[in-house]
Structure formats: structure tokens, C-alpha cells
C-alpha positions as a printed Julia matrix, in Angstrom:
496×3 Matrix{Float64}:
 62.46  -80.38  52.99
 63.03  -76.68  53.84
 60.95  -75.66  50.82
 58.13  -77.96  51.94
 58.23  -76.58  55.49
 58.18  -73.03  54.16
 55.15  -73.79  52.0
 53.42  -75.35  55.0
 54.05  -72.25  57.12
 52.74  -70.0   54.36
 49.62  -72.18  54.06
 49.07  -71.93  57.81
 49.4   -68.14  57.53
 46.62  -68.01  54.92
 44.4   -70.31  57.0
 44.98  -68.17  60.1
 44.17  -64.92  58.27
 41.05  -66.4   56.7
 39.9   -67.73  60.08
 40.5   -64.38  61.81
 38.85  -62.34  59.08
 35.8   -64.55  58.61
 35.24  -65.05  62.37
 35.69  -61.36  63.23
 33.5   -60.01  60.45
 30.77  -62.6   61.0
 30.73  -61.67  64.69
 30.44  -57.95  63.88
 27.57  -58.68  61.49
 25.83  -60.6   64.26
 26.52  -57.91  66.9
 25.46  -54.93  64.79
 21.73  -54.43  65.36
 21.78  -50.72  64.52
 19.48  -49.74  61.66
 20.52  -46.51  59.92
 18.32  -45.16  57.14
 20.4   -46.66  54.31
 20.18  -50.13  55.81
 16.43  -49.77  56.26
 16.19  -48.68  52.61
 17.94  -51.87  51.48
 15.82  -54.03  53.79
 12.62  -52.66  52.29
 14.02  -52.81  48.77
 14.38  -56.61  48.89
 10.66  -56.85  49.64
  9.98  -55.32  46.22
  9.79  -57.33  43.0
 12.77  -57.45  40.63
 10.88  -55.22  38.22
 10.0   -52.71  40.94
 13.64  -52.66  42.07
 14.69  -51.63  38.56
 11.93  -49.01  38.49
 12.81  -47.56  41.91
 16.56  -47.46  41.28
 15.96  -45.8   37.91
 14.48  -42.88  39.84
 17.21  -42.98  42.49
 21.0   -42.6   42.14
 22.19  -46.22  42.27
 22.05  -49.02  39.67
 19.92  -52.11  40.43
 22.4   -55.02  40.43
 23.17  -54.96  44.16
 19.5   -55.01  45.15
 18.79  -57.83  42.71
 21.64  -59.82  44.23
 20.53  -59.01  47.77
 16.96  -60.06  46.98
 18.14  -63.36  45.48
 20.35  -63.98  48.53
 17.54  -63.14  50.96
 15.14  -65.46  49.15
 17.47  -68.34  50.08
 18.89  -67.27  53.46
 16.09  -65.04  54.75
 15.78  -61.28  55.15
 16.98  -60.95  58.75
 19.38  -58.12  59.55
 22.2   -60.63  60.05
 21.71  -62.42  56.73
 21.54  -59.13  54.81
 24.72  -57.9   56.5
 26.35  -61.23  55.74
 25.79  -60.6   52.03
 28.01  -57.51  52.36
 30.61  -59.52  54.28
 30.68  -62.05  51.44
 32.0   -59.27  49.2
 35.01  -58.93  51.51
 35.45  -62.71  51.78
 35.43  -62.86  47.97
 38.15  -60.19  47.97
 40.17  -62.44  50.32
 39.98  -65.05  47.56
 41.3   -62.52  45.04
 44.26  -62.16  47.38
 44.81  -65.9   47.63
 44.35  -66.82  43.97
 45.24  -64.2   41.31
 47.24  -61.8   43.52
 49.3   -64.62  45.07
 49.96  -66.24  41.68
 50.83  -62.96  39.97
 52.79  -61.16  42.69
 53.82  -63.72  45.28
 52.87  -64.81  48.78
 54.26  -61.77  50.57
 52.11  -59.31  48.62
 49.05  -61.56  48.97
 49.47  -62.08  52.72
 49.98  -58.36  53.33
 46.98  -57.56  51.12
 44.66  -59.86  53.1
 46.11  -58.63  56.41
 45.5   -55.0   55.49
 41.91  -55.75  54.48
 41.33  -57.17  57.95
 43.19  -54.37  59.75
 41.77  -51.31  58.02
 38.95  -49.88  60.17
 36.85  -48.97  57.13
 36.46  -52.67  56.29
 34.28  -52.99  59.38
 31.92  -50.49  57.75
 31.93  -52.39  54.46
 30.94  -55.71  56.06
 28.14  -54.35  58.27
 26.62  -51.79  55.91
 23.74  -53.27  53.91
 24.89  -51.52  50.77
 26.75  -52.26  47.56
 30.24  -51.0   48.46
 31.97  -54.29  49.36
 30.83  -55.99  46.17
 31.67  -52.95  44.04
 35.17  -52.99  45.54
 35.49  -56.69  44.7
 34.47  -56.3   41.05
 36.56  -53.15  40.51
 39.65  -54.95  41.85
 38.82  -58.09  39.84
 38.47  -55.96  36.7
 41.84  -54.31  37.34
 43.52  -57.69  37.88
 42.0   -58.98  34.63
 43.31  -55.85  32.91
 46.81  -56.62  34.19
 46.52  -60.22  32.97
 45.42  -58.95  29.55
 48.54  -56.79  29.39
 50.9   -59.53  30.56
 49.28  -62.66  29.08
 46.49  -61.87  26.65
 44.12  -64.86  26.33
 40.46  -64.66  25.41
 39.21  -65.74  28.87
 40.92  -62.71  30.43
 39.07  -60.43  28.03
 35.74  -62.09  28.9
 36.38  -61.76  32.65
 37.56  -58.18  32.14
 34.29  -57.29  30.38
 32.02  -59.13  32.85
 33.67  -57.83  36.04
 33.68  -54.29  34.64
 29.97  -54.49  33.83
 29.19  -55.83  37.3
 31.13  -52.98  38.92
 29.35  -50.41  36.76
 25.9   -51.87  37.48
 26.62  -51.92  41.22
 27.57  -48.27  41.74
 28.24  -45.18  39.64
 31.7   -44.92  41.23
 32.21  -48.47  40.01
 31.6   -47.12  36.51
 34.12  -44.31  37.06
 36.66  -46.83  38.33
 36.18  -49.07  35.3
 36.57  -46.1   32.96
 39.86  -45.35  34.71
 40.99  -48.97  34.28
 40.16  -48.84  30.55
 42.1   -45.59  30.11
 45.2   -46.81  31.94
 45.15  -50.16  30.15
 44.87  -48.44  26.76
 47.85  -46.22  27.58
 50.03  -49.18  28.56
 48.93  -51.33  25.62
 49.81  -48.55  23.17
 53.05  -47.77  25.0
 54.03  -51.45  25.05
 53.18  -51.79  21.35
 50.66  -54.51  22.12
 47.3   -55.27  20.55
 45.11  -52.39  21.74
 42.27  -52.6   19.23
 40.65  -55.41  21.21
 40.27  -53.01  24.1
 38.38  -50.62  21.82
 36.08  -53.46  20.74
 35.65  -54.46  24.37
 34.79  -50.85  25.23
 32.15  -50.76  22.49
 30.54  -53.97  23.8
 30.7   -52.59  27.34
 29.02  -49.36  26.23
 26.28  -51.25  24.38
 25.54  -53.46  27.38
 25.59  -50.49  29.74
 23.51  -48.26  27.45
 20.15  -49.13  29.07
 21.36  -47.72  32.36
 23.42  -44.91  30.82
 20.24  -43.11  29.78
 18.95  -43.34  33.36
 22.33  -42.14  34.64
 22.18  -39.03  32.46
 18.67  -38.3   33.72
 19.77  -38.9   37.32
 22.73  -36.58  36.86
 20.5   -33.74  35.66
 18.13  -34.42  38.55
 20.99  -34.4   41.06
 22.03  -31.01  39.73
 18.73  -29.61  41.02
 18.69  -31.24  44.45
 21.04  -33.7   46.17
 21.94  -34.51  49.76
 25.72  -34.12  49.3
 26.94  -30.68  50.31
 29.62  -28.61  48.51
 33.21  -29.61  49.26
 34.93  -27.9   52.16
 38.41  -28.03  53.68
 37.01  -30.3   56.38
 35.83  -32.73  53.67
 39.37  -32.85  52.29
 40.8   -33.92  55.65
 37.94  -36.38  56.16
 38.59  -38.03  52.81
 42.3   -38.36  53.65
 41.8   -40.18  56.96
 38.47  -41.9   56.2
 39.92  -45.38  55.65
 41.79  -45.18  58.97
 39.07  -43.67  61.17
 38.61  -45.61  64.46
 34.9   -44.76  64.45
 32.03  -44.15  62.07
 32.35  -40.53  60.97
 28.76  -39.7   61.97
 29.02  -41.08  65.51
 29.9   -38.78  68.42
 33.31  -38.86  70.08
 32.49  -41.04  73.1
 35.64  -43.1   73.79
 38.27  -40.58  72.67
 38.46  -36.95  71.65
 38.87  -35.61  68.14
 42.36  -34.35  69.05
 43.4   -37.78  70.33
 42.1   -39.41  67.16
 43.87  -36.94  64.88
 47.21  -37.29  66.71
 47.0   -41.07  66.5
 46.08  -41.07  62.81
 48.79  -38.54  61.96
 51.36  -40.89  63.53
 50.03  -43.93  61.62
 49.77  -42.14  58.29
 53.16  -40.43  58.72
 54.84  -43.81  59.2
 53.08  -45.07  56.08
 54.24  -41.99  54.16
 57.86  -42.44  55.27
 57.84  -46.1   54.19
 56.18  -45.2   50.88
 58.67  -42.46  50.03
 61.62  -44.76  50.8
 60.24  -47.55  48.62
 59.36  -45.19  45.77
 62.79  -43.57  45.81
 64.65  -46.88  45.83
 62.2   -48.81  43.66
 62.0   -46.26  40.86
 65.78  -45.9   40.91
 66.16  -49.68  40.59
 63.26  -49.89  38.13
 61.49  -52.35  40.4
 58.35  -53.78  38.8
 56.27  -53.96  41.98
 57.06  -50.35  42.82
 55.67  -49.28  39.46
 52.63  -51.48  40.05
 52.11  -49.77  43.41
 52.08  -46.37  41.72
 49.73  -47.54  38.96
 47.34  -49.18  41.44
 47.2   -46.0   43.49
 46.58  -43.83  40.43
 43.74  -46.09  39.26
 42.27  -45.95  42.78
 42.55  -42.16  42.71
 41.01  -41.71  39.25
 37.3   -41.86  40.22
 37.95  -39.76  43.32
 39.62  -36.99  41.32
 36.95  -37.05  38.6
 34.22  -36.85  41.25
 36.06  -34.03  43.03
 36.36  -32.12  39.74
 32.65  -32.54  39.01
 31.85  -31.51  42.59
 33.84  -28.29  42.21
 32.72  -27.35  38.7
 29.16  -28.65  38.52
 27.41  -30.37  41.43
 28.69  -32.08  44.63
 28.84  -35.87  44.15
 31.85  -36.77  46.31
 31.07  -38.65  49.53
 33.77  -40.32  51.61
 32.19  -43.77  51.54
 32.04  -43.73  47.74
 35.85  -43.99  47.75
 35.49  -47.55  49.04
 34.4   -48.62  45.56
 38.07  -48.61  44.51
 39.44  -49.29  48.01
 40.8   -52.69  46.92
 43.25  -50.95  44.58
 44.41  -48.71  47.43
 45.05  -51.76  49.62
 46.85  -53.57  46.79
 49.06  -50.52  46.2
 49.96  -50.4   49.89
 50.62  -54.16  49.89
 53.18  -53.69  47.09
 54.85  -50.9   49.1
 55.03  -52.81  52.38
 56.2   -56.01  50.68
 59.06  -54.06  49.11
 59.82  -52.33  52.44
 60.61  -55.72  53.98
 63.67  -55.88  51.74
 65.25  -53.02  53.72
 66.22  -54.0   57.31
 65.6   -50.56  58.84
 62.23  -50.17  57.15
 61.24  -53.74  57.98
 61.09  -52.72  61.64
 59.15  -49.57  60.79
 56.72  -51.66  58.74
 56.15  -53.94  61.73
 55.42  -50.85  63.85
 52.9   -49.74  61.22
 51.15  -53.12  61.37
 50.98  -52.99  65.18
 49.45  -49.5   65.05
 46.94  -50.6   62.39
 45.88  -53.52  64.6
 45.44  -51.07  67.47
 43.37  -48.62  65.4
 41.23  -51.45  64.05
 40.8   -52.79  67.59
 39.65  -49.39  68.82
 37.02  -49.33  66.09
 35.83  -52.81  67.08
 35.57  -51.75  70.72
 33.75  -48.49  69.99
 31.54  -50.2   67.43
 30.4   -53.02  69.72
 29.82  -50.51  72.52
 27.67  -48.44  70.16
 25.74  -51.53  69.05
 24.93  -52.39  72.68
 23.84  -48.82  73.43
 21.67  -48.83  70.3
 20.0   -52.09  71.31
 19.2   -50.53  74.71
 17.6   -47.61  72.86
 15.55  -49.99  70.75
 14.38  -51.74  73.91
 13.19  -48.36  75.23
 11.26  -47.8   72.01
  9.62  -51.21  72.27
  8.55  -50.51  75.84
  7.34  -47.02  74.91
  5.19  -48.23  72.01
  3.76  -51.24  73.87
  0.03  -50.75  74.38
 -1.36  -53.63  76.44
 -1.3   -56.03  73.52
 -2.97  -53.58  71.12
 -1.31  -52.1   68.07
 -0.13  -48.52  68.49
 -0.51  -45.81  65.87
  2.75  -44.06  64.96
  2.36  -40.88  62.93
  4.96  -38.66  61.26
  4.78  -35.72  58.9
  6.07  -36.32  55.4
  9.19  -34.24  56.19
 10.04  -36.67  59.01
  9.28  -39.88  57.13
 12.9   -41.14  57.16
 12.69  -42.35  60.76
  9.56  -44.42  60.14
 11.17  -47.31  58.2
 13.54  -47.93  61.11
 10.6   -47.95  63.51
  8.78  -50.39  61.25
 11.73  -52.77  61.66
 12.17  -52.19  65.42
  8.47  -52.35  66.38
  6.84  -54.0   63.35
  3.47  -54.98  64.82
  1.98  -51.49  64.81
  0.25  -49.06  62.46
  2.46  -46.52  60.66
  0.97  -43.38  59.12
  2.5   -40.54  57.15
  0.74  -37.2   57.15
  1.3   -36.5   53.47
  0.65  -32.94  52.34
  2.14  -33.25  48.84
  0.45  -35.31  46.15
  3.72  -36.05  44.33
  5.58  -37.61  47.29
  6.96  -41.04  46.47
  8.21  -43.01  49.47
  9.26  -46.13  47.55
 10.44  -48.7   48.52
  8.85  -47.94  51.89
  5.22  -48.78  52.47
  3.22  -46.42  54.68
 -0.43  -45.67  55.15
 -0.77  -42.11  53.92
 -3.38  -39.8   55.46
 -4.24  -36.13  55.05
 -5.52  -35.4   58.57
 -4.73  -36.39  62.14
 -6.75  -39.37  63.43
 -9.28  -38.77  66.2
 -7.73  -41.26  68.59
 -4.61  -41.75  70.7
 -1.38  -41.95  68.71
  2.41  -41.53  68.92
  3.83  -38.51  67.15
  7.24  -39.07  65.53
  9.46  -36.2   64.43
 13.13  -35.24  64.1
 13.32  -31.99  66.06
 11.01  -30.44  68.68
 10.57  -27.31  66.56
  9.13  -29.42  63.77
  5.92  -29.86  65.75
  4.96  -26.27  65.08
  6.51  -26.22  61.61
  4.98  -29.45  60.33
  1.7   -29.32  62.19
  0.93  -25.6   62.12
 -2.28  -26.12  60.17
 -3.38  -28.68  62.75
 -2.33  -26.62  65.8
 -5.9   -26.03  66.9
 -6.72  -29.73  66.75
 -3.59  -30.68  68.7
 -4.1   -28.13  71.46
 -7.84  -28.57  71.77
 -8.15  -32.31  71.38
 -4.87  -33.86  72.57
 -2.54  -33.79  75.55
  1.11  -34.89  75.53
  1.26  -37.68  78.11
  4.8   -39.04  77.63
  7.87  -38.77  75.41
 11.3   -40.26  74.68
 14.24  -39.3   72.5
 15.65  -42.03  70.24
 17.05  -42.52  66.72
 17.87  -38.8   66.5
 14.14  -38.24  66.83
 11.44  -37.68  69.4
  8.4   -39.81  70.09
  5.41  -38.19  71.85
  2.33  -39.96  73.14
 -0.78  -37.91  72.36
 -4.06  -38.73  74.06
 -7.5   -37.44  73.3
 -8.82  -35.08  75.95
């Protein structure tokens, strides 16, 4: 009877966590109406054909699988902002299922419950479920691949090899950091198979099949890498980047948003406290667990090292060759980081003194996650007010307005196309080799002789981007009104 009651309580705990996670993340997807450039890029990408998606991504820096999946999803559920965000949330919900099924069966209820709880608590998860990008699904497939690798080591079985190959390929075709993560998993699995005197040749065969199936994209990746060496948006690593990468998963706000609800000092003090408690718990568990040769302690170390592998490789490339390390790319192997921490905290509950400290850590994580929810929803509401201003500004008595930007300021135009779609959008294109795919603009080489709205990022860009048309602007147009929005400025120009 006691065993049955215990199982019932554990089942209720899973149901409660699933209900909280799914409800919270669905609400955030619904509330988030902000449209950053990357989200706009994905929204326009799904309007392209499957062939064009492959063609565009081949010239970009990301593989095509995510966009194919997003396009298929949008063809069924629509291409609204909410439905596209929901596709990202499904990657997290699928990771919940990894916690409930393989992680629970392999490592027990305590590890699984802590794993799911941490996924909900970590502030960075809120980014993963609202960002219309491939990170949540890459995280899912990287973690699934690692779990299959563990099952290969402990059980064998052909089905585990098949799942290992398929999940690894999916991770690699979703993001280049997914590829790095899978390479790390292969390397660690090979080491442990050889060390354990187990059949390791199958892994070599699996690696050959993986390489053959990934070869079509590998050629594009090599070309992309050489292209990135010439020009890429990621800046060289600095000391500030190091600190950012350390606290990124815990940040109570998006790193690019201003400090509106708390200061940087307040945030750093709070995060230092949270991460210090985690470090104390981790050191205690490692010291005791390694001494006692505890299996889950070793698994925690291995999970963390596999998580760290792509980050260290990317950091090394960034230092020696070209910067490719961005904080959000670390989320591709974030599931392994969470699993490692779940092993640590589950073990900490075996020590009475550290059980209380672990509970304090959970309370602080709930608080930090709550702060991010509060600041995020506040930002979403402020952004929607901005969008309303833009709609009012561009309204033209029922007629379509003309919005014009120079080619150097084109990045704001896709967002405007989504916010105020029923207008004309022009790009003053001065370079014949500009490719704005997947965006669709009307490209012109001279300013139209009629009223229009000038869009640009900085005031100084008017003279920089329109110097050759300065005479036309000053002689033929007057600036009648303006607003600042989306990190840009919109000016109404009227013919004299």
C-alpha cells in the first residue's frame, strides 16, 4: 500500500510539472509579440519553397532541417507568430518527455523530476521557447543522442544504434553546434567502449554512415567556414564575453535588453549567490561521490564534459582562427548541462545539510526565473505599444504607405513588413550583388517622386546613406513627422 501511494505521489508530481511547464511556456509564446530580426528571418523563410530553403541556408551559416520542419508545421497550424513560437516550445516539451521516459527509467524518479524542474526554472528556457529558431530542437536531439549513446554502452541492442545515428544526424542538420556536440558524444563513447573492452568497431561503422549521410552538407559547411573567416557578425572574444557565457543560462533578462527593472550590479550579486550555492553543492557531491565511486556522480561529470566539448572547441577556433562562439549557441547542448546538474542535486539530497541548501537553490532559481517572466512580459507589453505607434504613424487614410530604406538599413524592413503588412516596402539598393533572401522587397535605384516614409537605423545614416541624393531630399522633400521605434527612426517625407 505504501509503495502504491508513493507511486501515486510521484505520478502527481510529474503531472504537476508538465502542467506548469506547458501552461507557462504556452502563455509566454502567446504573450511575446516582439519580432527581432532572427524571428522575422524564420517567418519569411517558411514562405519559401523547400528547395529554396536548402539553397538559402547553403549560402548562410545554418543547416536546413529546422526550416523544413518549421515550414511543415506552419503548413498545418498556420504561420502566425504564436504557432511558429509554439514549434520551438514543442522542442522543450519533447525534452520533458526525455525526462519522463528514458531518464526516469535509466536513472530514477528523483533525477527525472529534478531534470524537468530545472528545465522549467532556468531563465534561458524562456528564450528557447519563444525564439523562432532551432535551438530547442537541437538541444532535444543532442540530449537524445547522448542518452542513446549511454544505452549503447550499457545495453547494446540494434535499435539503440539506429536511434543514436538518427538523433545525431538530426542534431547535426539542425545547427553546426549540434554537429560539434555529436562529435563530442562519439569521441566520449569511443573512449568508454575501448576502456570497458566492449564492441567499439560498430561505433566506427556508425561514424562512417553518419559521415556519408552528412557529406552533402559538409561541403557547404566547409565553404561557409571559409566565408565566415572573411566576414561574420560575431566579434572577437573578450573578458566580458567570458563572464556572459558563465551566467548566460541564469540571466533574469535577455542579454540585449536594457536594465529596466534592476541594475547590472543587483543582477550580478544575485547570480553570484545562486551560482555560488550551486558550486558548493557540486563540490560536496563530487568529493563524496568520487570517493565512494558513485555511478551518478561520474555520470554528472561526463554529462558536463560532453556539454562543454562544443563550447571549448568553438572557443579554441574563435581564439586561433575566427570568432564563432555566441552565448546562445551553448543552448544546443544545454540539456546535458541540466542533466549533469540533476545528477548533482539528486545526490545532494542524500546529505541532510546539503538537502536544505539544495532547497534554497531551488527557491532562488524559481525567483530568478520569475524575475525573467516579469521583465519579459513587461517588455512584450511595451513592445506592443511601440508597434501600435508604428501602425498609427504609417496609417494614411486607407491608402498604402511607401516605406523606404537604404540597403545598409534593410534589416528593420522585414519586421515592419510583419507589423504593418499592407504597405509598399522599397529598398534603395546601390549594389548589384546584394541578396536579401529570404526577404522580399521591391528594389529601386532612385528615390520616388512622391511622399514616403524613410526608415533608417541611426540619424547620421541619412547623410551617409543618402549623400548622393542630398540635393533631391533638400530641394524636393520636407520632413513632416518622425518617431523612434525598433532601434530605428521613421521619417515622413513630403514633396514640396
